[in-house]
C-alpha positions, 0 to 999 in steps of 0.5 A: 560492557562487552556485548552478549554473543550473537548466533547467525539463524539457519536458513531452514529457521529464516524459511520458517520464519518468512511463512510465518510472516506471510501467514500473518500478512495474509491474515491482516489483508483478510481483516481490512477486507473485511472492514477492518481498516486500522490492521493496515497498520500492521499490514505496514509493520509486516511488509517493513519486516519482509522489505526494508533494510538500513545499517545492520539491520536486513530485511527477511526477503535479503537474507533469503535472497529474494529481495533482488528479484523482479516484483510484480507492479499495478501502479505504473509510473506517475503521468509526466506533465500531470497537474492533477494529484495521483494516488495509483494503488487506488481506486476510487468508490462511489455511491449516492451517498459519498465516495471513498478510497480503496485498493485495487483489489477490492475494486476488482483489478486483481493482476499486478501488470508489469515485473520491475526491479525491486529498485524501482518497485520499492524507490519509484514514486507512486503517489502525488499530493496537491502541492506535488510532493510524491511518495514512493512505496518504501517512504508510505510503508515506513512512514506507517509503520514506523511513526503512524501506529505500526510499531511506533506512535511518533508525537509528530509526524513528516507534514507532508504524510499528515497532509496525506492521511489527515488533510486530503493532500490528493484533493478528492472530494464527493459532490450531491447533486447534479446541477452546475449550482451544486458543483460550486456549493461548498455544503455540498461537497464531502471528502472521500472517506477512508485513509489512502495511506492504508489502502495503499498498504493493502495494495503494496501486500496484494504486488508482493504476494503475487510477486512471490507466488510468482516467482518463487515456486518453493513459497507460492501456496503460502502466498497465494494472494487474498482476492476479496468475496465482494470484489466491486466491478461497478461504480468504481474509478481509477486514480485520473493518473493511472495508466492501467 
């Protein structure tokens, strides 16, 4: 059977598609900030459409020649020699009842701090688990989008990703009580709430919106970053590896 003819899209149509994708991404960010954590899976799918390419599949930003410039980074590099876990795209929200993972933007850190090349932004590790396994933005996005509910639900998941998303591979726990004895009791410890990989999706989306807003004037107004109305100012700590 012969392959059906395919017609190249005009550039104006690709630009219209980018506007729609940015609208979807911003709407998903708003939903995440309103408490719908699972929308992080749809954020991952939008990020995949905009950024990822393999084989004959080209990302939308690459088709518009917008993927080769500088991208804004809010994570910084992993800390050399640090034996603890790191997840530099998230902060920790602490209350009297427990702790949770939140994106940096929710913690009140509004501006990514440095421009770096897309290749580094997409491929440099920004997370390290309790076994020293690392993830870059690309790996996190593709795990969520391709296997964990973004575009597909796989019957099996990558071992390291499963540990990160389901088994507290970051090893962060909340300990109730203030005495030395309470620190040692398992019953006084509780795992942090929230899915760290989905909080990362929200922060990566913020970085991308800031990048387009700052460096691509044609789409600036359509890529205005979504700032949570109730960004936290207190009871927040950065991950131990965060350098900014």
